[in-house]
C-alpha positions in Angstrom: -76.0 19.7 124.7 -77.0 23.2 123.3 -74.6 22.6 120.4 -76.4 19.3 119.5 -79.8 21.1 119.7 -78.6 23.8 117.3 -77.4 21.1 114.9 -80.8 19.4 115.1 -82.5 22.7 114.2 -80.2 23.9 111.5 -79.3 20.7 109.6 -82.7 20.1 108.2 -82.4 23.7 106.8 -79.1 22.7 105.2 -80.8 19.7 103.6 -83.6 21.8 102.3 -81.2 24.4 100.8 -79.3 21.6 99.1 -82.5 20.2 97.6 -83.4 23.7 96.3 -80.0 24.0 94.7 -80.4 20.6 93.1 -83.9 21.3 92.0 -82.9 24.5 90.1 -81.7 22.3 87.2 -84.1 21.6 84.4 -86.1 18.3 85.0 -85.1 17.1 81.5 -81.4 17.5 82.4 -81.3 14.6 84.9 -83.3 12.5 87.3 -84.2 12.7 90.9 -84.4 9.7 93.2 -85.3 9.0 96.8 -83.8 6.1 98.7 -85.4 4.6 101.9 -83.8 1.9 104.1 -84.9 0.3 107.3 -84.5 -2.9 109.3 -82.9 -4.2 112.5 -79.6 -3.1 114.1 -77.6 -5.5 116.3 -74.7 -4.4 118.4 -71.3 -6.2 118.0 -68.6 -4.7 120.2 -69.0 -1.2 121.7 -66.0 -0.3 123.9 -65.9 3.0 125.8 -63.4 4.9 128.0 -64.1 8.5 128.7 -61.9 10.3 129.6 -59.4 8.2 127.7 -56.6 8.4 130.3 -58.6 8.3 133.5 -61.9 6.7 132.7 -62.9 3.0 133.0 -62.8 0.9 129.9 -66.1 -1.0 129.7 -68.4 -2.4 127.0 -72.0 -1.3 126.3 -72.5 -4.7 124.6 -70.7 -7.1 126.9 -70.7 -5.5 130.4 -74.2 -4.2 129.7 -76.7 -5.7 127.4 -77.7 -3.8 124.3 -81.1 -4.4 122.8 -81.6 -4.7 119.0 -83.0 -1.5 117.5 -85.1 -0.5 114.6 -83.3 2.0 112.2 -84.3 4.3 109.3 -82.2 5.9 106.6 -83.3 8.4 104.0 -81.4 9.8 100.9 -82.5 12.3 98.3 -80.4 12.5 95.2 -80.1 13.8 91.7 -78.3 12.2 88.7 -77.3 14.0 85.5 -75.4 13.2 82.3 -75.6 9.5 83.4 -72.4 9.6 85.4 -72.8 12.4 88.0 -74.7 11.9 91.2 -75.1 14.2 94.2 -77.2 13.3 97.3 -78.1 14.4 100.8 -78.6 11.8 103.5 -80.0 11.6 107.1 -79.8 8.6 109.5 -80.9 9.1 113.1 -79.7 6.2 115.2 -79.8 5.1 118.9 -79.0 1.9 120.8 -80.1 1.3 124.4 -78.3 -0.8 127.0 -78.8 -1.9 130.6 -77.2 -4.1 133.3 -74.8 -4.0 136.2 -71.0 -4.0 136.4 -69.0 -5.6 139.2 -66.5 -2.7 139.4 -66.8 1.1 139.7 -67.3 2.9 136.4 -65.6 6.2 135.9 -67.4 7.8 133.0 -66.9 11.4 131.9 -68.0 13.5 134.9 -69.3 10.8 137.3 -68.2 7.6 139.1 -70.9 4.9 139.3 -70.4 2.5 142.2 -69.9 -1.2 141.6 -73.2 -3.2 141.3 -75.3 -0.1 140.4 -78.1 -0.9 138.0 -77.1 1.1 134.9 -78.9 2.2 131.8 -77.0 3.6 128.8 -77.7 5.0 125.4 -75.5 5.2 122.3 -76.6 7.9 119.8 -74.9 8.1 116.4 -76.8 10.4 114.1 -75.3 10.9 110.7 -75.9 13.6 108.0 -74.1 13.5 104.7 -73.6 15.3 101.4 -72.2 13.0 98.7 -70.9 13.4 95.1 -70.1 10.4 93.0 -68.8 10.0 89.4 -69.4 6.7 87.6 -66.1 5.5 86.2 -67.7 2.4 84.6 -71.0 2.2 82.9 -70.6 -0.8 80.6 -72.9 -3.7 80.0 -74.2 -4.9 83.3 -71.6 -3.1 85.4 -71.8 0.3 87.1 -68.8 1.4 89.2 -68.4 4.8 90.8 -66.2 6.7 93.2 -66.7 10.0 95.1 -66.5 12.0 98.3 -68.8 12.3 101.3 -68.9 15.2 103.7 -70.3 13.8 106.9 -71.6 15.5 110.1 -71.5 13.2 113.1 -73.9 14.0 115.9 -73.0 11.4 118.6 -73.6 11.0 122.4 -73.1 8.3 125.0 -75.1 8.5 128.2 -74.9 6.4 131.4 -77.2 6.7 134.3 -78.0 4.8 137.5 -78.1 5.2 141.3 -79.4 8.7 141.0 -76.4 9.7 138.8 -76.1 10.5 135.1 -73.4 11.6 132.7 -73.5 12.4 129.0 -70.7 12.9 126.6 -71.6 14.5 123.3 -69.6 14.9 120.2 -70.4 16.8 117.0 -67.9 16.9 114.2 -67.1 16.9 110.5 -65.7 13.8 108.8 -64.5 13.5 105.2 -65.1 10.1 103.7 -64.4 8.2 100.5 -67.5 7.0 98.7 -67.8 4.0 96.5 -70.5 2.1 94.7 -70.4 -1.1 92.5 -73.5 -2.6 90.9 -73.6 -5.9 88.9 -76.9 -6.4 87.1 -76.5 -10.1 86.5 -80.1 -10.5 85.3 -82.6 -8.0 83.8 -84.5 -7.9 87.1 -81.8 -8.9 89.6 -78.5 -7.4 90.7 -75.9 -7.1 93.4 -75.0 -3.8 95.1 -71.9 -3.0 97.1 -71.9 0.6 98.4 -70.3 2.5 101.2 -68.4 5.4 102.8 -65.1 4.8 104.5 -62.0 6.5 105.9 -59.0 5.8 108.2 -56.5 7.9 110.0 -54.1 7.7 113.0 -56.9 8.9 115.4 -59.5 6.4 114.2 -61.5 5.0 111.3 -65.1 4.7 109.9 -66.7 2.2 107.6 -70.4 2.1 106.6 -70.8 -0.6 103.9 -73.8 -2.3 102.4 -74.0 -5.6 100.4 -77.4 -6.2 99.0 -79.4 -8.2 96.5 -81.6 -5.9 94.3 -84.8 -6.5 92.5 -85.7 -4.1 89.7 -89.5 -4.0 89.4 -89.4 -1.4 86.6 -87.5 1.7 85.5 -88.7 3.7 88.5 -88.7 1.3 91.4 -86.0 -1.0 92.8 -86.2 -3.1 96.0 -83.3 -4.6 97.9 -82.4 -6.7 100.9 -79.0 -7.2 102.5 -76.4 -6.7 105.2 -74.9 -3.5 106.4 -71.9 -3.0 108.6 -71.1 0.2 110.6 -67.7 0.1 112.3 -65.1 2.5 113.6 -64.4 5.0 116.3 -61.7 7.2 117.7 -58.7 7.0 120.1 -57.9 10.5 121.1 -57.0 12.4 124.3 -60.6 13.1 125.2 -62.4 9.9 124.1 -61.8 6.2 123.4 -64.8 4.5 121.7 -64.9 1.8 119.0 -68.0 0.1 118.0 -69.3 -2.5 115.5 -73.0 -2.6 114.5 -74.7 -5.1 112.2 -77.7 -4.1 110.2 -80.3 -6.5 108.6 -81.5 -4.1 105.9 -84.4 -3.7 103.5 -84.8 -0.7 101.2 -86.2 0.8 98.0 -85.1 3.4 95.5 -87.7 5.4 93.6 -86.7 7.5 90.6 -88.8 10.4 89.4 
C-alpha cells in the first residue's frame, strides 16, 4: 500500500516535468492540445483468482453485482512538424461491487465464509507517456503509429463479515499506440484510437471508436464507445476483465 501511496505522490511530479520539457519548445514550432473524456463505465466480465494456484475463482460482475461508474480521462499533448505527437495521460478509475456468494471465497490473505455479505472494489489507475508518428496525412485521412509507456496502479479489495483483504499491483507496461482518423465531411469525422499489447502472461487493449464534430480549428467534440480489456495469468494473480465505456470528449488546441 505504501508503494501505491508513493506513486500517487510522485507521478503528478513526473507529469509536470514532462510538461515542462515539452513546453521548452518555441510556441511557433508546434501546437499544444488538451483532451478531456468522461462518461459511463459498465462492467463486462471481471474474473479473479488470487493467489492463482490456491485462491477461489470468482467474478466481481457475475457472483457480485458491479455498479456502473462515472469515469474521467485527461491528456496533455504537443504536436510538431505536423507528424510528431507526444502526450502525457492520466485516468483514475474504480468500480464497486457487492453481493453474497454461496461458497467460501479464498482471496489473497483471507477466507470469507459462504453467504457472507461482501463488498468489493476494482481499481485500475493508468498513467501513460505516448509518442506517435503520423505515417499518412493525405486528403481526409490521418493514420499514425507509436509507442506508449504505461504505469498501471491497480488494486482489488474484498471485505465482509469483519474481514478485509487487498491485493495491489503497480507495474510498467509497454504498449503499441495507433490512431486512424477519417474526416469524411468538413465538420464530421470518425476516429479509431488505442493502446494494445499481448504476451504469454496476459494482454491489454484500450480502444476508442468515436464520431467527431469539428466546431472550429481549436475545438473538436466527440462521442463514442471505448473498450478496456485484458489481464494477467501469472503465478501470483489471475485476473481478466472487460469494461465498456459510453464516452464523450473534447480536444482543445492552443
